[in-house]
C-alpha positions as CSV (number, residue, x, y, z in Angstrom):
1,M,40.4,31.8,-13.0
2,A,42.1,28.5,-13.1
3,I,41.8,25.9,-10.4
4,T,45.2,25.2,-9.0
5,F,46.4,21.9,-7.5
6,L,46.2,23.3,-4.0
7,E,42.4,24.0,-4.4
8,Q,41.8,20.5,-5.7
9,R,43.7,19.0,-2.7
10,K,41.6,21.0,-0.3
11,R,38.5,19.6,-1.9
12,L,39.8,16.1,-1.7
13,Q,40.6,16.6,2.0
14,Y,36.9,17.2,2.6
15,L,35.5,14.6,0.2
16,F,37.4,11.6,1.5
17,P,36.0,11.8,5.1
18,I,32.5,12.5,3.8
19,F,32.7,9.5,1.4
20,G,34.0,7.4,4.3
21,V,31.1,8.4,6.5
22,V,28.6,7.6,3.8
23,I,30.1,4.2,3.3
24,L,30.0,3.5,7.0
25,I,26.4,4.4,7.2
26,T,25.6,2.2,4.2
27,V,27.4,-0.7,5.7
28,F,25.6,-0.2,9.1
29,V,22.2,-0.1,7.5
30,L,22.9,-3.2,5.3
31,W,24.2,-5.1,8.4
32,K,21.1,-4.3,10.4
33,G,18.8,-5.1,7.6
34,F,20.2,-8.4,6.4
35,F,22.4,-10.0,9.1
36,V,21.0,-9.0,12.5
37,K,17.8,-11.0,13.4
38,E,15.4,-9.5,15.8
39,K,14.5,-11.6,18.8
40,P,10.8,-12.4,18.8
41,E,8.7,-11.2,21.7
42,L,6.9,-13.7,24.0
43,I,5.5,-16.6,22.0
44,E,2.2,-16.3,23.8
45,E,1.7,-12.8,22.4
46,V,2.7,-13.8,18.9
47,I,0.4,-16.8,18.7
48,K,-2.6,-15.1,20.5
49,P,-5.7,-15.3,18.2
50,P,-7.5,-12.0,17.5
51,L,-10.5,-11.2,19.6
52,V,-13.8,-12.1,17.9
53,K,-16.7,-9.8,18.6
54,K,-20.2,-11.1,18.6
55,V,-22.2,-9.8,15.7
56,E,-25.7,-8.7,16.5
57,I,-28.3,-7.8,13.9
58,D,-31.0,-5.3,14.7
59,F,-34.1,-6.4,12.7
60,E,-36.1,-3.5,14.1
61,T,-34.5,-1.2,11.6
62,L,-36.1,-3.2,8.8
63,K,-39.5,-2.4,10.2
64,S,-39.0,1.4,10.0
65,P,-41.7,3.3,8.1
66,G,-39.1,4.6,5.5
67,L,-38.3,1.1,4.4
68,E,-41.9,0.0,4.4
69,E,-42.7,2.6,1.8
70,L,-40.2,1.2,-0.7
71,Q,-41.6,-0.8,-3.6
72,L,-40.1,-3.7,-5.5
73,F,-38.8,-3.2,-9.0
74,E,-40.8,-4.5,-11.8
75,K,-39.2,-7.1,-14.0
76,V,-37.2,-5.6,-16.8
77,P,-38.3,-6.8,-20.2
78,P,-35.6,-8.4,-22.4
79,Y,-34.0,-6.1,-25.0
80,E,-35.7,-6.1,-28.4
81,G,-33.7,-5.0,-31.4
82,E,-30.2,-5.4,-32.8
83,L,-27.6,-6.4,-30.3
84,G,-24.4,-4.5,-31.2
85,R,-22.1,-4.9,-34.2
86,K,-20.5,-8.0,-35.6
87,N,-17.0,-6.5,-35.0
88,P,-17.0,-3.9,-32.2
89,F,-13.3,-3.1,-32.7
90,I,-13.6,-1.5,-36.1
91,S,-14.1,2.2,-36.3
92,Y,-17.4,3.8,-37.4
């Protein structure tokens, strides 16, 4: 079934308005993004420093029986033996 010129014209009648709407939306988004500057809110709110909370350390948790049972690590002796290969990037 061949497409006649009338069917092509009907398609074009729908495509041109859709294409126009897409172009208008694109222009609107670009205009809002690049050319319209937002007004800043009150300067006092923008410059307001963040609230600093006071840090309190509870040293009583360090005295708990679970932590008192822990033991210190012994010193690790230095490695004795051959330390790697001369060229580690060659295959085995």
